Each structure stands twice: as structure tokens, then as C-alpha cells.
PDB file of N, H, CA, C and O in Angstrom:
ATOM      1  N   MET A   1      81.564  54.172-121.631  1.00  0.00           N
ATOM      2  CA  MET A   1      81.190  55.812-120.601  1.00  0.00           C
ATOM      3  C   MET A   1      80.683  55.038-119.637  1.00  0.00           C
ATOM      4  O   MET A   1      80.189  53.915-119.736  1.00  0.00           O
ATOM      5  N   SER A   2      80.945  56.176-118.060  1.00  0.00           N
ATOM      6  H   SER A   2      81.346  57.089-117.980  1.00  0.00           H
ATOM      7  CA  SER A   2      81.285  55.862-116.775  1.00  0.00           C
ATOM      8  C   SER A   2      80.157  56.581-116.291  1.00  0.00           C
ATOM      9  O   SER A   2      80.380  57.786-116.176  1.00  0.00           O
ATOM     10  N   THR A   3      78.939  56.188-115.952  1.00  0.00           N
ATOM     11  H   THR A   3      78.758  55.209-116.046  1.00  0.00           H
ATOM     12  CA  THR A   3      77.906  56.750-114.780  1.00  0.00           C
ATOM     13  C   THR A   3      78.369  58.071-114.138  1.00  0.00           C
ATOM     14  O   THR A   3      77.685  59.094-114.114  1.00  0.00           O
ATOM     15  N   ALA A   4      79.771  57.924-113.550  1.00  0.00           N
ATOM     16  H   ALA A   4      80.327  57.093-113.569  1.00  0.00           H
ATOM     17  CA  ALA A   4      79.748  59.536-112.922  1.00  0.00           C
ATOM     18  C   ALA A   4      80.600  60.480-114.418  1.00  0.00           C
ATOM     19  O   ALA A   4      81.262  61.453-114.056  1.00  0.00           O
ATOM     20  N   PHE A   5      80.581  60.300-115.413  1.00  0.00           N
ATOM     21  H   PHE A   5      80.043  59.510-115.707  1.00  0.00           H
ATOM     22  CA  PHE A   5      81.182  61.169-115.988  1.00  0.00           C
ATOM     23  C   PHE A   5      80.925  62.159-116.033  1.00  0.00           C
ATOM     24  O   PHE A   5      81.747  63.069-115.932  1.00  0.00           O
ATOM     25  N   PRO A   6      78.734  62.437-116.333  1.00  0.00           N
ATOM     26  CA  PRO A   6      78.268  63.795-116.247  1.00  0.00           C
ATOM     27  C   PRO A   6      78.848  64.883-115.386  1.00  0.00           C
ATOM     28  O   PRO A   6      79.094  66.050-115.688  1.00  0.00           O
ATOM     29  N   PHE A   7      79.084  63.972-113.758  1.00  0.00           N
ATOM     30  H   PHE A   7      78.884  63.024-113.512  1.00  0.00           H
ATOM     31  CA  PHE A   7      79.296  64.614-112.890  1.00  0.00           C
ATOM     32  C   PHE A   7      80.206  65.380-112.504  1.00  0.00           C
ATOM     33  O   PHE A   7      80.981  64.585-111.973  1.00  0.00           O
ATOM     34  N   THR A   8      80.757  66.619-112.379  1.00  0.00           N
ATOM     35  H   THR A   8      80.127  67.265-112.811  1.00  0.00           H
ATOM     36  CA  THR A   8      81.848  67.279-111.641  1.00  0.00           C
ATOM     37  C   THR A   8      82.353  66.497-110.594  1.00  0.00           C
ATOM     38  O   THR A   8      81.569  65.551-110.515  1.00  0.00           O
ATOM     39  N   PHE A   9      83.523  66.323-109.460  1.00  0.00           N
ATOM     40  H   PHE A   9      84.159  67.092-109.524  1.00  0.00           H
ATOM     41  CA  PHE A   9      84.159  66.033-109.036  1.00  0.00           C
ATOM     42  C   PHE A   9      83.182  65.948-107.765  1.00  0.00           C
ATOM     43  O   PHE A   9      82.485  64.971-107.490  1.00  0.00           O
ATOM     44  N   PRO A  10      83.277  67.466-106.847  1.00  0.00           N
ATOM     45  CA  PRO A  10      82.344  67.666-105.576  1.00  0.00           C
ATOM     46  C   PRO A  10      80.906  66.449-106.021  1.00  0.00           C
ATOM     47  O   PRO A  10      80.767  65.332-105.523  1.00  0.00           O
ATOM     48  N   ARG A  11      80.079  67.031-106.973  1.00  0.00           N
ATOM     49  H   ARG A  11      80.192  67.939-107.378  1.00  0.00           H
ATOM     50  CA  ARG A  11      79.017  66.333-107.153  1.00  0.00           C
ATOM     51  C   ARG A  11      79.313  64.893-107.199  1.00  0.00           C
ATOM     52  O   ARG A  11      78.433  64.521-106.422  1.00  0.00           O
ATOM     53  N   ARG A  12      79.957  63.746-107.574  1.00  0.00           N
ATOM     54  H   ARG A  12      80.672  64.047-108.205  1.00  0.00           H
ATOM     55  CA  ARG A  12      80.489  62.988-107.577  1.00  0.00           C
ATOM     56  C   ARG A  12      80.298  62.616-106.035  1.00  0.00           C
ATOM     57  O   ARG A  12      79.526  61.807-105.520  1.00  0.00           O
ATOM     58  N   ILE A  13      81.288  63.501-105.437  1.00  0.00           N
ATOM     59  H   ILE A  13      81.916  64.158-105.855  1.00  0.00           H
ATOM     60  CA  ILE A  13      81.088  62.829-103.801  1.00  0.00           C
ATOM     61  C   ILE A  13      79.973  62.795-102.924  1.00  0.00           C
ATOM     62  O   ILE A  13      79.502  61.894-102.230  1.00  0.00           O
ATOM     63  N   ALA A  14      79.601  64.198-103.146  1.00  0.00           N
ATOM     64  H   ALA A  14      79.984  64.929-103.710  1.00  0.00           H
ATOM     65  CA  ALA A  14      77.996  64.435-102.659  1.00  0.00           C
ATOM     66  C   ALA A  14      76.732  63.087-103.019  1.00  0.00           C
ATOM     67  O   ALA A  14      75.882  62.591-102.280  1.00  0.00           O
ATOM     68  N   LEU A  15      77.050  62.837-104.335  1.00  0.00           N
ATOM     69  H   LEU A  15      77.740  63.240-104.936  1.00  0.00           H
ATOM     70  CA  LEU A  15      76.260  61.748-104.868  1.00  0.00           C
ATOM     71  C   LEU A  15      76.592  60.427-103.888  1.00  0.00           C
ATOM     72  O   LEU A  15      75.662  59.687-103.566  1.00  0.00           O
ATOM     73  N   SER A  16      77.786  60.197-103.486  1.00  0.00           N
ATOM     74  H   SER A  16      78.542  60.798-103.747  1.00  0.00           H
ATOM     75  CA  SER A  16      78.273  59.309-102.997  1.00  0.00           C
ATOM     76  C   SER A  16      77.502  58.971-101.474  1.00  0.00           C
ATOM     77  O   SER A  16      76.666  58.173-101.050  1.00  0.00           O
ATOM     78  N   THR A  17      78.124  59.817-101.078  1.00  0.00           N
ATOM     79  H   THR A  17      78.803  60.466-101.423  1.00  0.00           H
ATOM     80  CA  THR A  17      77.711  60.249 -99.596  1.00  0.00           C
ATOM     81  C   THR A  17      76.372  59.853 -99.814  1.00  0.00           C
ATOM     82  O   THR A  17      76.085  58.796 -99.251  1.00  0.00           O
ATOM     83  N   GLY A  18      75.434  60.408-100.490  1.00  0.00           N
ATOM     84  H   GLY A  18      75.667  61.266-100.947  1.00  0.00           H
ATOM     85  CA  GLY A  18      74.224  60.223-100.631  1.00  0.00           C
ATOM     86  C   GLY A  18      73.257  59.407-100.153  1.00  0.00           C
ATOM     87  O   GLY A  18      72.378  59.370 -99.292  1.00  0.00           O
ATOM     88  N   LEU A  19      74.006  58.408-101.512  1.00  0.00           N
ATOM     89  H   LEU A  19      74.720  58.438-102.211  1.00  0.00           H
ATOM     90  CA  LEU A  19      74.047  57.050-101.927  1.00  0.00           C
ATOM     91  C   LEU A  19      74.196  56.264-100.162  1.00  0.00           C
ATOM     92  O   LEU A  19      73.600  55.303 -99.678  1.00  0.00           O
ATOM     93  N   ARG A  20      74.999  56.963 -99.721  1.00  0.00           N
ATOM     94  H   ARG A  20      75.484  57.744-100.114  1.00  0.00           H
ATOM     95  CA  ARG A  20      75.365  55.768 -98.829  1.00  0.00           C
ATOM     96  C   ARG A  20      74.781  55.945 -97.020  1.00  0.00           C
ATOM     97  O   ARG A  20      74.707  55.177 -96.061  1.00  0.00           O
ATOM     98  N   LEU A  21      74.493  57.240 -97.243  1.00  0.00           N
ATOM     99  H   LEU A  21      74.553  57.864 -98.022  1.00  0.00           H
ATOM    100  CA  LEU A  21      73.403  57.400 -95.945  1.00  0.00           C
ATOM    101  C   LEU A  21      72.136  57.200 -96.328  1.00  0.00           C
ATOM    102  O   LEU A  21      71.342  57.600 -95.477  1.00  0.00           O
ATOM    103  N   ILE A  22      71.469  56.574 -97.612  1.00  0.00           N
ATOM    104  H   ILE A  22      72.114  56.249 -98.304  1.00  0.00           H
ATOM    105  CA  ILE A  22      69.785  56.282 -98.010  1.00  0.00           C
ATOM    106  C   ILE A  22      70.811  54.447 -97.599  1.00  0.00           C
ATOM    107  O   ILE A  22      69.838  53.740 -97.336  1.00  0.00           O
ATOM    108  N   GLU A  23      71.557  53.891 -97.508  1.00  0.00           N
ATOM    109  H   GLU A  23      72.348  54.465 -97.721  1.00  0.00           H
ATOM    110  CA  GLU A  23      72.053  52.564 -97.064  1.00  0.00           C
ATOM    111  C   GLU A  23      72.213  52.448 -96.146  1.00  0.00           C
ATOM    112  O   GLU A  23      72.231  51.299 -95.707  1.00  0.00           O
ATOM    113  N   TRP A  24      72.425  53.534 -95.294  1.00  0.00           N
ATOM    114  H   TRP A  24      72.411  54.468 -95.651  1.00  0.00           H
ATOM    115  CA  TRP A  24      72.480  53.002 -94.090  1.00  0.00           C
ATOM    116  C   TRP A  24      71.076  54.050 -92.836  1.00  0.00           C
ATOM    117  O   TRP A  24      70.946  53.994 -91.613  1.00  0.00           O
ATOM    118  N   ALA A  25      70.552  54.604 -93.548  1.00  0.00           N
ATOM    119  H   ALA A  25      70.658  54.649 -94.541  1.00  0.00           H
ATOM    120  CA  ALA A  25      69.023  54.552 -93.014  1.00  0.00           C
ATOM    121  C   ALA A  25      67.950  53.665 -92.946  1.00  0.00           C
ATOM    122  O   ALA A  25      66.951  53.539 -92.239  1.00  0.00           O
ATOM    123  N   ARG A  26      68.683  52.826 -94.322  1.00  0.00           N
ATOM    124  H   ARG A  26      69.495  52.928 -94.896  1.00  0.00           H
ATOM    125  CA  ARG A  26      67.269  51.393 -94.807  1.00  0.00           C
ATOM    126  C   ARG A  26      67.780  50.274 -93.594  1.00  0.00           C
ATOM    127  O   ARG A  26      66.925  49.426 -93.338  1.00  0.00           O
ATOM    128  N   ARG A  27      69.107  50.164 -92.794  1.00  0.00           N
ATOM    129  H   ARG A  27      69.802  50.853 -93.002  1.00  0.00           H
ATOM    130  CA  ARG A  27      69.797  49.120 -92.582  1.00  0.00           C
ATOM    131  C   ARG A  27      68.940  48.503 -91.627  1.00  0.00           C
ATOM    132  O   ARG A  27      68.378  49.376 -90.965  1.00  0.00           O
ATOM    133  N   PRO A  28      68.480  46.882 -91.149  1.00  0.00           N
ATOM    134  CA  PRO A  28      67.863  46.785 -90.068  1.00  0.00           C
ATOM    135  C   PRO A  28      67.819  47.305 -89.188  1.00  0.00           C
ATOM    136  O   PRO A  28      69.037  47.472 -89.114  1.00  0.00           O
ATOM    137  N   ASP A  29      67.373  47.884 -88.140  1.00  0.00           N
ATOM    138  H   ASP A  29      66.384  47.748 -88.200  1.00  0.00           H
ATOM    139  CA  ASP A  29      68.278  48.167 -87.282  1.00  0.00           C
ATOM    140  C   ASP A  29      68.086  47.041 -85.884  1.00  0.00           C
ATOM    141  O   ASP A  29      67.095  47.117 -85.157  1.00  0.00           O
ATOM    142  N   ALA A  30      68.858  46.328 -85.728  1.00  0.00           N
ATOM    143  H   ALA A  30      69.663  46.267 -86.318  1.00  0.00           H
ATOM    144  CA  ALA A  30      69.613  45.621 -85.131  1.00  0.00           C
ATOM    145  C   ALA A  30      68.695  45.855 -83.179  1.00  0.00           C
ATOM    146  O   ALA A  30      67.663  45.296 -82.808  1.00  0.00           O
ATOM    147  N   SER A  31      69.328  46.565 -82.592  1.00  0.00           N
ATOM    148  H   SER A  31      70.167  47.019 -82.893  1.00  0.00           H
ATOM    149  CA  SER A  31      68.822  46.934 -81.374  1.00  0.00           C
ATOM    150  C   SER A  31      67.617  46.987 -81.231  1.00  0.00           C
ATOM    151  O   SER A  31      67.200  46.083 -80.507  1.00  0.00           O
ATOM    152  N   ALA A  32      66.589  47.902 -81.746  1.00  0.00           N
ATOM    153  H   ALA A  32      66.927  48.636 -82.335  1.00  0.00           H
ATOM    154  CA  ALA A  32      65.275  47.495 -81.952  1.00  0.00           C
ATOM    155  C   ALA A  32      64.493  46.020 -81.369  1.00  0.00           C
ATOM    156  O   ALA A  32      63.712  45.784 -80.447  1.00  0.00           O
ATOM    157  N   THR A  33      65.183  45.162 -82.477  1.00  0.00           N
ATOM    158  H   THR A  33      65.818  45.354 -83.225  1.00  0.00           H
ATOM    159  CA  THR A  33      64.567  44.111 -82.680  1.00  0.00           C
ATOM    160  C   THR A  33      65.171  43.106 -81.653  1.00  0.00           C
ATOM    161  O   THR A  33      64.408  42.292 -81.133  1.00  0.00           O
ATOM    162  N   ALA A  34      67.008  43.114 -81.203  1.00  0.00           N
ATOM    163  H   ALA A  34      67.628  43.775 -81.625  1.00  0.00           H
ATOM    164  CA  ALA A  34      67.266  42.955 -80.258  1.00  0.00           C
ATOM    165  C   ALA A  34      66.562  43.280 -78.304  1.00  0.00           C
ATOM    166  O   ALA A  34      66.621  42.430 -77.416  1.00  0.00           O
ATOM    167  N   SER A  35      66.044  44.535 -78.164  1.00  0.00           N
ATOM    168  H   SER A  35      65.996  45.226 -78.885  1.00  0.00           H
ATOM    169  CA  SER A  35      65.690  44.807 -77.546  1.00  0.00           C
ATOM    170  C   SER A  35      63.868  44.323 -77.519  1.00  0.00           C
ATOM    171  O   SER A  35      63.251  44.215 -76.459  1.00  0.00           O
ATOM    172  N   VAL A  36      63.503  44.183 -78.314  1.00  0.00           N
ATOM    173  H   VAL A  36      64.004  44.271 -79.175  1.00  0.00           H
ATOM    174  CA  VAL A  36      61.892  43.537 -78.494  1.00  0.00           C
ATOM    175  C   VAL A  36      62.276  42.098 -77.878  1.00  0.00           C
ATOM    176  O   VAL A  36      62.287  41.824 -76.678  1.00  0.00           O
ATOM    177  N   THR A  37      62.534  41.388 -78.757  1.00  0.00           N
ATOM    178  H   THR A  37      62.526  41.611 -79.732  1.00  0.00           H
ATOM    179  CA  THR A  37      63.275  39.785 -77.704  1.00  0.00           C
ATOM    180  C   THR A  37      63.324  39.879 -77.233  1.00  0.00           C
ATOM    181  O   THR A  37      62.450  39.351 -76.545  1.00  0.00           O
ATOM    182  N   ALA A  38      64.603  40.893 -76.308  1.00  0.00           N
ATOM    183  H   ALA A  38      65.312  41.322 -76.867  1.00  0.00           H
ATOM    184  CA  ALA A  38      64.421  40.578 -74.593  1.00  0.00           C
ATOM    185  C   ALA A  38      63.541  40.797 -73.476  1.00  0.00           C
ATOM    186  O   ALA A  38      63.700  40.464 -72.302  1.00  0.00           O
ATOM    187  N   HIS A  39      62.144  41.694 -74.278  1.00  0.00           N
ATOM    188  H   HIS A  39      62.015  41.965 -75.232  1.00  0.00           H
ATOM    189  CA  HIS A  39      61.212  42.128 -73.797  1.00  0.00           C
ATOM    190  C   HIS A  39      60.437  41.301 -73.634  1.00  0.00           C
ATOM    191  O   HIS A  39      59.752  41.161 -72.620  1.00  0.00           O
ATOM    192  N   HIS A  40      60.419  40.456 -74.848  1.00  0.00           N
ATOM    193  H   HIS A  40      60.975  40.570 -75.672  1.00  0.00           H
ATOM    194  CA  HIS A  40      59.186  39.321 -74.512  1.00  0.00           C
ATOM    195  C   HIS A  40      60.076  37.883 -73.790  1.00  0.00           C
ATOM    196  O   HIS A  40      59.609  36.937 -73.155  1.00  0.00           O
ATOM    197  N   ARG A  41      61.248  38.127 -74.113  1.00  0.00           N
ATOM    198  H   ARG A  41      61.627  38.895 -74.628  1.00  0.00           H
ATOM    199  CA  ARG A  41      61.818  36.996 -72.863  1.00  0.00           C
ATOM    200  C   ARG A  41      61.389  37.228 -71.511  1.00  0.00           C
ATOM    201  O   ARG A  41      60.934  36.428 -70.694  1.00  0.00           O
ATOM    202  N   ARG A  42      61.692  38.892 -71.384  1.00  0.00           N
ATOM    203  H   ARG A  42      62.062  39.541 -72.047  1.00  0.00           H
ATOM    204  CA  ARG A  42      61.618  38.737 -69.969  1.00  0.00           C
ATOM    205  C   ARG A  42      60.095  38.460 -69.725  1.00  0.00           C
ATOM    206  O   ARG A  42      60.045  37.748 -68.722  1.00  0.00           O
ATOM    207  N   ALA A  43      58.755  38.719 -70.221  1.00  0.00           N
ATOM    208  H   ALA A  43      58.795  39.297 -71.036  1.00  0.00           H
ATOM    209  CA  ALA A  43      57.153  38.396 -70.255  1.00  0.00           C
ATOM    210  C   ALA A  43      57.424  37.496 -69.782  1.00  0.00           C
ATOM    211  O   ALA A  43      57.539  37.432 -68.558  1.00  0.00           O
ATOM    212  N   LEU A  44      57.663  36.272 -70.735  1.00  0.00           N
ATOM    213  H   LEU A  44      57.569  36.323 -71.730  1.00  0.00           H
ATOM    214  CA  LEU A  44      57.772  35.008 -70.640  1.00  0.00           C
ATOM    215  C   LEU A  44      58.311  34.731 -69.178  1.00  0.00           C
ATOM    216  O   LEU A  44      57.400  34.269 -68.491  1.00  0.00           O
ATOM    217  N   GLU A  45      59.226  34.834 -68.643  1.00  0.00           N
ATOM    218  H   GLU A  45      59.965  35.210 -69.201  1.00  0.00           H
ATOM    219  CA  GLU A  45      59.979  34.583 -67.409  1.00  0.00           C
ATOM    220  C   GLU A  45      59.189  35.071 -66.556  1.00  0.00           C
ATOM    221  O   GLU A  45      58.609  34.354 -65.740  1.00  0.00           O
ATOM    222  N   VAL A  46      59.034  36.433 -66.613  1.00  0.00           N
ATOM    223  H   VAL A  46      59.505  37.015 -67.275  1.00  0.00           H
ATOM    224  CA  VAL A  46      57.561  36.657 -65.534  1.00  0.00           C
ATOM    225  C   VAL A  46      56.600  36.145 -64.848  1.00  0.00           C
ATOM    226  O   VAL A  46      56.432  35.984 -63.639  1.00  0.00           O
ATOM    227  N   GLU A  47      55.520  35.729 -66.470  1.00  0.00           N
ATOM    228  H   GLU A  47      55.657  35.860 -67.452  1.00  0.00           H
ATOM    229  CA  GLU A  47      54.780  35.123 -67.041  1.00  0.00           C
ATOM    230  C   GLU A  47      54.976  33.562 -65.929  1.00  0.00           C
ATOM    231  O   GLU A  47      54.304  33.330 -64.925  1.00  0.00           O
ATOM    232  N   ARG A  48      55.589  33.081 -66.246  1.00  0.00           N
ATOM    233  H   ARG A  48      56.135  33.270 -67.062  1.00  0.00           H
ATOM    234  CA  ARG A  48      56.260  31.975 -65.618  1.00  0.00           C
ATOM    235  C   ARG A  48      56.714  31.875 -64.503  1.00  0.00           C
ATOM    236  O   ARG A  48      56.332  30.867 -63.907  1.00  0.00           O
ATOM    237  N   LEU A  49      57.547  32.677 -63.843  1.00  0.00           N
ATOM    238  H   LEU A  49      57.857  33.495 -64.326  1.00  0.00           H
ATOM    239  CA  LEU A  49      56.990  32.325 -62.171  1.00  0.00           C
ATOM    240  C   LEU A  49      55.353  32.678 -61.779  1.00  0.00           C
ATOM    241  O   LEU A  49      54.550  31.932 -61.219  1.00  0.00           O
ATOM    242  N   ALA A  50      55.152  34.052 -62.265  1.00  0.00           N
ATOM    243  H   ALA A  50      55.805  34.657 -62.720  1.00  0.00           H
ATOM    244  CA  ALA A  50      52.886  33.686 -61.982  1.00  0.00           C
ATOM    245  C   ALA A  50      52.433  32.767 -61.071  1.00  0.00           C
ATOM    246  O   ALA A  50      52.041  32.586 -59.918  1.00  0.00           O
ATOM    247  N   LEU A  51      52.880  31.845 -63.049  1.00  0.00           N
ATOM    248  H   LEU A  51      53.199  31.992 -63.986  1.00  0.00           H
ATOM    249  CA  LEU A  51      52.339  30.722 -62.366  1.00  0.00           C
ATOM    250  C   LEU A  51      52.760  29.992 -61.577  1.00  0.00           C
ATOM    251  O   LEU A  51      51.836  29.400 -61.020  1.00  0.00           O
ATOM    252  N   GLU A  52      53.783  29.692 -61.196  1.00  0.00           N
ATOM    253  H   GLU A  52      54.534  30.173 -61.649  1.00  0.00           H
ATOM    254  CA  GLU A  52      54.770  28.553 -60.541  1.00  0.00           C
ATOM    255  C   GLU A  52      54.569  29.368 -59.095  1.00  0.00           C
ATOM    256  O   GLU A  52      54.570  28.696 -58.063  1.00  0.00           O
ATOM    257  N   GLU A  53      54.430  30.539 -59.036  1.00  0.00           N
ATOM    258  H   GLU A  53      54.430  31.085 -59.874  1.00  0.00           H
ATOM    259  CA  GLU A  53      53.656  31.036 -57.651  1.00  0.00           C
ATOM    260  C   GLU A  53      52.169  30.509 -57.080  1.00  0.00           C
ATOM    261  O   GLU A  53      51.969  30.082 -55.943  1.00  0.00           O
ATOM    262  N   ALA A  54      51.103  30.655 -58.228  1.00  0.00           N
ATOM    263  H   ALA A  54      51.266  31.002 -59.152  1.00  0.00           H
ATOM    264  CA  ALA A  54      50.120  30.534 -58.711  1.00  0.00           C
ATOM    265  C   ALA A  54      49.812  29.060 -58.162  1.00  0.00           C
ATOM    266  O   ALA A  54      49.098  28.764 -57.204  1.00  0.00           O
ATOM    267  N   LEU A  55      50.472  28.278 -58.944  1.00  0.00           N
ATOM    268  H   LEU A  55      51.052  28.518 -59.723  1.00  0.00           H
ATOM    269  CA  LEU A  55      51.116  26.715 -58.610  1.00  0.00           C
ATOM    270  C   LEU A  55      51.084  25.993 -57.431  1.00  0.00           C
ATOM    271  O   LEU A  55      50.559  24.899 -57.225  1.00  0.00           O
ATOM    272  N   ILE A  56      51.971  27.035 -56.343  1.00  0.00           N
ATOM    273  H   ILE A  56      52.398  27.924 -56.511  1.00  0.00           H
ATOM    274  CA  ILE A  56      52.394  26.773 -55.190  1.00  0.00           C
ATOM    275  C   ILE A  56      51.589  27.091 -53.992  1.00  0.00           C
ATOM    276  O   ILE A  56      51.691  26.677 -52.837  1.00  0.00           O
ATOM    277  N   ASP A  57      50.623  28.065 -54.631  1.00  0.00           N
ATOM    278  H   ASP A  57      50.541  28.401 -55.569  1.00  0.00           H
ATOM    279  CA  ASP A  57      50.068  28.731 -53.360  1.00  0.00           C
ATOM    280  C   ASP A  57      48.276  27.824 -53.794  1.00  0.00           C
ATOM    281  O   ASP A  57      47.314  27.960 -53.037  1.00  0.00           O
ATOM    282  N   HIS A  58      48.225  27.252 -54.674  1.00  0.00           N
ATOM    283  H   HIS A  58      49.006  27.141 -55.289  1.00  0.00           H
ATOM    284  CA  HIS A  58      47.270  26.438 -55.141  1.00  0.00           C
ATOM    285  C   HIS A  58      47.193  25.138 -53.997  1.00  0.00           C
ATOM    286  O   HIS A  58      46.294  24.841 -53.210  1.00  0.00           O
ATOM    287  N   ARG A  59      48.248  24.636 -54.203  1.00  0.00           N
ATOM    288  H   ARG A  59      48.978  24.878 -54.842  1.00  0.00           H
ATOM    289  CA  ARG A  59      48.825  23.241 -53.445  1.00  0.00           C
ATOM    290  C   ARG A  59      48.585  23.794 -51.983  1.00  0.00           C
ATOM    291  O   ARG A  59      47.790  23.136 -51.311  1.00  0.00           O
ATOM    292  N   GLN A  60      49.264  25.117 -51.279  1.00  0.00           N
ATOM    293  H   GLN A  60      49.909  25.651 -51.825  1.00  0.00           H
ATOM    294  CA  GLN A  60      49.421  25.109 -49.856  1.00  0.00           C
ATOM    295  C   GLN A  60      47.915  25.407 -49.714  1.00  0.00           C
ATOM    296  O   GLN A  60      47.667  24.629 -48.793  1.00  0.00           O
ATOM    297  N   ARG A  61      47.002  25.871 -49.936  1.00  0.00           N
ATOM    298  H   ARG A  61      47.204  26.503 -50.684  1.00  0.00           H
ATOM    299  CA  ARG A  61      45.529  26.149 -49.762  1.00  0.00           C
ATOM    300  C   ARG A  61      44.919  24.480 -49.768  1.00  0.00           C
ATOM    301  O   ARG A  61      44.251  24.140 -48.791  1.00  0.00           O
ATOM    302  N   HIS A  62      45.130  23.615 -50.722  1.00  0.00           N
ATOM    303  H   HIS A  62      45.673  23.891 -51.516  1.00  0.00           H
ATOM    304  CA  HIS A  62      45.041  22.483 -50.709  1.00  0.00           C
ATOM    305  C   HIS A  62      44.965  21.533 -49.887  1.00  0.00           C
ATOM    306  O   HIS A  62      43.981  20.935 -49.451  1.00  0.00           O
ATOM    307  N   VAL A  63      46.939  21.322 -49.529  1.00  0.00           N
ATOM    308  H   VAL A  63      47.738  21.808 -49.884  1.00  0.00           H
ATOM    309  CA  VAL A  63      47.272  21.226 -47.947  1.00  0.00           C
ATOM    310  C   VAL A  63      46.592  21.233 -46.453  1.00  0.00           C
ATOM    311  O   VAL A  63      46.255  20.356 -45.657  1.00  0.00           O
ATOM    312  N   ASP A  64      46.555  22.977 -46.480  1.00  0.00           N
ATOM    313  H   ASP A  64      46.829  23.689 -47.126  1.00  0.00           H
ATOM    314  CA  ASP A  64      45.414  23.245 -45.549  1.00  0.00           C
ATOM    315  C   ASP A  64      44.452  22.890 -45.590  1.00  0.00           C
ATOM    316  O   ASP A  64      43.947  22.947 -44.469  1.00  0.00           O
ATOM    317  N   ARG A  65      43.950  22.591 -46.150  1.00  0.00           N
ATOM    318  H   ARG A  65      44.360  22.545 -47.061  1.00  0.00           H
ATOM    319  CA  ARG A  65      41.915  22.628 -46.208  1.00  0.00           C
ATOM    320  C   ARG A  65      42.163  21.255 -45.514  1.00  0.00           C
ATOM    321  O   ARG A  65      41.767  21.019 -44.373  1.00  0.00           O
ATOM    322  N   TYR A  66      43.201  19.914 -46.683  1.00  0.00           N
ATOM    323  H   TYR A  66      43.523  20.106 -47.610  1.00  0.00           H
ATOM    324  CA  TYR A  66      42.934  18.863 -45.834  1.00  0.00           C
ATOM    325  C   TYR A  66      43.013  18.482 -44.805  1.00  0.00           C
ATOM    326  O   TYR A  66      42.257  17.696 -44.234  1.00  0.00           O
ATOM    327  N   LEU A  67      44.636  19.365 -44.136  1.00  0.00           N
ATOM    328  H   LEU A  67      45.250  20.003 -44.600  1.00  0.00           H
ATOM    329  CA  LEU A  67      44.868  18.863 -42.811  1.00  0.00           C
ATOM    330  C   LEU A  67      43.872  19.577 -41.768  1.00  0.00           C
ATOM    331  O   LEU A  67      44.020  19.239 -40.594  1.00  0.00           O
ATOM    332  N   SER A  68      42.543  20.843 -42.156  1.00  0.00           N
ATOM    333  H   SER A  68      42.424  21.119 -43.110  1.00  0.00           H
ATOM    334  CA  SER A  68      41.809  21.389 -40.979  1.00  0.00           C
ATOM    335  C   SER A  68      41.336  19.781 -41.342  1.00  0.00           C
ATOM    336  O   SER A  68      41.304  19.050 -40.351  1.00  0.00           O
ATOM    337  N   GLU A  69      40.954  19.130 -42.682  1.00  0.00           N
ATOM    338  H   GLU A  69      40.980  19.723 -43.487  1.00  0.00           H
ATOM    339  CA  GLU A  69      39.274  18.009 -42.319  1.00  0.00           C
ATOM    340  C   GLU A  69      39.950  17.126 -41.430  1.00  0.00           C
ATOM    341  O   GLU A  69      39.411  16.634 -40.439  1.00  0.00           O
ATOM    342  N   VAL A  70      41.442  16.866 -41.869  1.00  0.00           N
ATOM    343  H   VAL A  70      41.881  17.266 -42.674  1.00  0.00           H
ATOM    344  CA  VAL A  70      41.933  15.250 -40.775  1.00  0.00           C
ATOM    345  C   VAL A  70      42.340  15.836 -39.421  1.00  0.00           C
ATOM    346  O   VAL A  70      42.398  15.003 -38.517  1.00  0.00           O
ATOM    347  N   ARG A  71      42.565  16.807 -39.172  1.00  0.00           N
ATOM    348  H   ARG A  71      42.517  17.484 -39.907  1.00  0.00           H
ATOM    349  CA  ARG A  71      42.679  16.783 -38.098  1.00  0.00           C
ATOM    350  C   ARG A  71      41.279  16.630 -37.049  1.00  0.00           C
ATOM    351  O   ARG A  71      41.392  16.068 -35.959  1.00  0.00           O
ATOM    352  N   GLN A  72      40.097  17.144 -37.479  1.00  0.00           N
ATOM    353  H   GLN A  72      40.006  17.601 -38.364  1.00  0.00           H
ATOM    354  CA  GLN A  72      39.265  17.419 -36.810  1.00  0.00           C
ATOM    355  C   GLN A  72      38.776  15.890 -36.869  1.00  0.00           C
ATOM    356  O   GLN A  72      37.999  15.709 -35.932  1.00  0.00           O
ATOM    357  N   VAL A  73      38.924  14.900 -37.518  1.00  0.00           N
ATOM    358  H   VAL A  73      39.556  15.047 -38.280  1.00  0.00           H
ATOM    359  CA  VAL A  73      38.729  13.690 -37.658  1.00  0.00           C
ATOM    360  C   VAL A  73      39.409  12.759 -36.531  1.00  0.00           C
ATOM    361  O   VAL A  73      38.865  11.837 -35.924  1.00  0.00           O
ATOM    362  N   LEU A  74      41.401  13.464 -36.335  1.00  0.00           N
ATOM    363  H   LEU A  74      41.842  14.213 -36.828  1.00  0.00           H
ATOM    364  CA  LEU A  74      41.809  12.544 -35.011  1.00  0.00           C
ATOM    365  C   LEU A  74      41.361  12.947 -34.333  1.00  0.00           C
ATOM    366  O   LEU A  74      41.448  12.506 -33.187  1.00  0.00           O
TER     367      LEU A  74
END
């Protein structure tokens, strides 16, 4: 005995369409996970650039300080 037997033809279509809609609604949202991953990637890139800029600034400050002290001796 088929499970679709008690349903008339329009009800079977409605049931199968409803089940397909439920499957579609429960699908994993790939675009959301991709956008979150891209956001994390951009945040890490910005953080890396900020650390690199801070390191360059720190080095330049030390060079300026060293040169200001050495020039006085020379």
C-alpha cells in the first residue's frame, strides 16, 4: 500500500510541494557563512596591517631617538 494512496491528486501535489519547501527552508545558508568568513578574513587583514603600521612607527621612533642622542655626541 502506497503512502500517497489516501490523498487525492491535488493534496499529494500540495504535500510534496510543502515537503520540498520545508527542505528548502532548512537548507544551510551558504551565503551567510561565506559572508561571515569574509568578514573575519577582512578583520584579520586590517588587524595585521594595523600591527605592521604600529611596528614601523615604533621603529621610526627609536631611530629618531637614537639619532637625536648620537648627533649630540658627534
